[in-house]
N, C-alpha and C positions, 0 to 999 in steps of 0.2 A: 709310175703314175697310173691311176685307174683309167681304163679305156671306156669311153662313152660314145654312143652313136646310134645310127638308125638300126644297125643289124646286131650290134653287140659282139662280144668275143673277138675273134680274129678275122671275121668275115670282112669282105670288101665294103668300104663305106664307113668303117669305124673311125671315130675321131676321139681325141683326148679332150678333156675340158679346156686345156690351154689352147688347142687348135681351134675349137669352136669359138672360144671367147675372142681369139685374134681375128676371126673371119666374119663374125656375125655383124650385121649393120648396126649403126648406133641406135636406131629405133628400138632395138631389142635389148637395150641396156637400162630400161626403165625399172624402177624399184617396185615390183609388183609381186605379191605373194597371195597364195590361197590355201586355206585349210578346208578340207572337205571331209564329210562324214563317211564316205564310202567310195569304193572304186565304181567305175561305170556299170559293171555288171551286177552291182549290189544295190539293195534297197535300204534307204535310211529309215530307221524306226521312229514310231510315234510313241512317246512314253506317257503312260497314264498316271504315273505316281512319282512326282519329282521328289517327294519326301524321302524316297529310298536313296536319292543322290545328295540329300542334306543341302538343298539349295535355298537361297533366298527366293521367296515366291510371292511377289507383290500381287500377282493375279489370282493365286490360290487355286489354280486348276491343274494344268499339265504342262509338260515340257518335252522337247525333242531330244533324242538320244545324244546326238553330237554336241549340241549346245549345252545340255545338262551335264554331260560328262566333262567337257572342257571347264565349265564353271565350277564343278566340284573339285577340280584340281587347282584352279587359280583363285577361287573365291568361296570356298566352303565356309558356311556359317558367316558369310560376309566378312571374312578375314583373309588377308593376303598372307601366303606362307612366308615364314621367316627366311627360308633359303630360296635362292633363285633356281629355276628349273631350266634345263637346256631344251632345245627343240626335240631332241631324241627322247628325253625323259617325259615330256608332256605327251607326245604321241604314243609312246609305249604304255604310259599309265592310262591313257584313254582306251587303248586296246584292251588292257587287262580289265578295266572296269566294265567295258562293254561286254566282254566275254562272260564276266561274272553275272551279268544281267541277261545272259543268253541272246545277245545281239551278235550277229556274225560280221558286221561291217568292219572294215579296216580303215582307220583314219589315215589321212595322208596330207603331206605338205607339198605344194608345187610352187615354182618360182620362175621368173624371167631370167634371173641370174643365179649362179650357184651359191648356196648358203652353207656355211659351216654349221652343221646341225648340233655340234657340241657346244655352241655358244648359247648365251642366254635367250630364252624364249620371251618375246614381248610383242604385243599387238602394235605398239607404237615405239619405234626405236628412239634412242636418246638423240639421234641426229635430226629428228623431226621437231624443230623448235617453233614452227609457225602455228597456224590455226589448225585445230583438229575438227574434222567434219565427218558425219556419218549418215548413211542411208540404211534404214533398218526396215525389213519387209517381213511381215508375218501373215500368212494366209491359211485360215482354217477351212475355207470352202463351205461355209455354213449352208446347210440345206442340200448339199450334193450327196446323192446316194446311188452308188458308192462314191467314196472319195473324201467325205468330210473328215477333217483332222481335229484334234483337240489340243495340240501342244504349241501351235505356232505363235499365238499371241504371247504366251508365257516366255517363249524363247526370246522374243524382242524385248519384253519388259525386264526380264532377268539380265540380259546382256546390256541393255541400256543402263541399268543401275550400276553394273560393273564398270563400264567405260567412263561413266560420270564420276564414280567414287574413286576409282583407281587411276584412270588416265586423264581425268579432269576435262572431259568433253563438256562443253557448255550447251544448255538446252536449246538455245537459238541456232546452234550449228548441227542439230540432229533432225533429220527428216524421217518421220515414221509413216509407214503405209500398212494398214491392217483392215481387214473386213469385219470390224467390230461395230460399225455404225458410229464411231466416235472420231476416228482418224481418217485421213485421206484414203479413199478406196484403192486397193492395189490392182487397178486395171492395167492393161498393157500400156496404154498411153501415159498413165500417171507414173508408172515405174520408169518408163523411158525418159519422161520429163525430169524425174528426180535424179536419175543418173546424169542427164545432160547438165542439170543445175550444179551438181556437186563438182563435176569436172570443170565446168565453166568458171566456178568460183576459185578453184585451186590455184595456188601460187607456190613457187619454189620454197621449200622448207616446211610445207604443210603436210599433214597426215590425213588420209582418208580410210575410213573403216566401212566396209559394206557387209551387211548381214542379211541373208535370205533364209527363211524357214517356210517351207511349203512343199508342193509337189515339184518334182523334176521328171523329165521324160526323155526319150530318144526318138528322133524322126529320121527318116531316110535322107541321107546327104544328097543334095542336088547340085553341088559344084565340085565334087571329087577331091575335097581337101581333107577328108577323114579316112584314116587307114581302115577303120572297121565298117565304113559305109554308112555311118549314122552321125547326125548332129545331135549334141546334147541340148536341152532346152529347159528354161524355166516356164512354169505354168501360171500365168496371171489369173486373177479372179474371173475375168471375162474371156477366158481362152476359147470358149465355144463360139463366140462371135468375132473375136479380134485376133485369135491365133496365139502362138507361143512366142517367147523371146529366145531366139537361137543363140548358140555360142558365137556364130558369125555376127549377130547383132551386138553382143557384148564386146567384141573386138572394136566395132565401129564406135560404140558409145563410150567405152571405158579405157581401152588400151591405146588405140591410135591417137586419141586426143589428150591423153594424160600429159600435163606439162612436165618438163624435165625438173628433177629435184624434188618431186612429190612422192611420198611413200604411200602405197596403197596395199591394204590387207583386206581380203575377202574371206568371210566364213560362210560356206554354202552347206546348209543342213537340209539336204534334199536327195532324192533318188538320182542316180546317174550323174553325180556331181564331180566325179574324180578328175575329169579333164574338161569341165565346162568352160574354162577360160583358156584351155590349150596352151598352158605354160610349159616350156621345154624341160625344165628340171623337176625331178620328182624324188620324194622320200616317203616310203611307206612305213607306218608305225606297227609293223608286224614282227620286228626282230630280224628280218631278212637282210636289212641294209645297215651299214655303218656310216655311209656317206650319201649325199645327194647325187643322183646320176641323171643323165639325159634319159628322157622317156624313150625306151627302145621301140615303142609302137608308133611314135610320132613321125609323120612325114615332114621332115625339117624343111625340105625344099618348098613344099606347098605352104607350110607355115610362114616361111620368110616371104614368099611372093604375096600371100594374102595380106600380111601385116604391113609390109614395107614396099612391095612392088620392085624390090631390088634383087631378084633371084640371080640375074646374070652377074651382077657385081659380086654376090656371095660366092657363086660357083667359080668365078675367076680367081677370087682370093683363096678359095679352097684348093684349086688346082695349083696356084702359086706355091702353097705350102708343100705340095707333093714334090716340087723340084728344088726346094731349099736344101 
């Protein structure tokens, strides 16, 4: 069995998947996944020509690298591929296409629970038979210099068409925030309210899709729960007056309060997005992995305490395994 843990290899603290799954609190068994366009140290690109990706382009302007590449695999020319792709195949194809376009970012999949990456890729699993809801955020930061983007509205409109056509999301269950003067402004308060709304409406059997296209950043960690000393953050339109939305905020808004039996997938097309939801399992689409593993850089003890407040119970269970 492949070994997974804080330190990796044979160092003290290494745990197997089986051991971690036996000892982690039930709050960490929620069905949460995230696809991100880059690792924390990388920058997500802003693509100025979506035609090179052969995308449906209802906005007719530009698209983000992660979103555009994913849609080029799943929905090129508004057609669904005849054959299913595995998670591995999707992420590796994304990496190949990004490299061909001279983008350096490495797409990755993270999850609260281990996923067999050889199984069928899908934003909405077959087990999610209830209502499908989405929050989709695109921020171009119009007028900001430097900082204005050109692709984020396209990301939302292209992905919205995909989830409606392929996954049958209904218009009334999709919340859109864009700084285009037509939709709800993606301020910090409005983003938080949209996240609270979708979680508050969710019931067992439902599926949630979260899509964010805009700037991401890193801020110095102030509570000691990040191994690299920094919190990842989303950058709302009014960040200069209202501040950022930290990964700690996303915990409180999305993960802690997610009802049991609800599937949630998040697509984060922004800088520093690799661990913005701090999910423990990780698979990088660079050919270096054949299976999903625990993130070796994650402080699991701090993660468990922050999310569940049950660190002592977890440590006692972990110690119990040592004597079995």
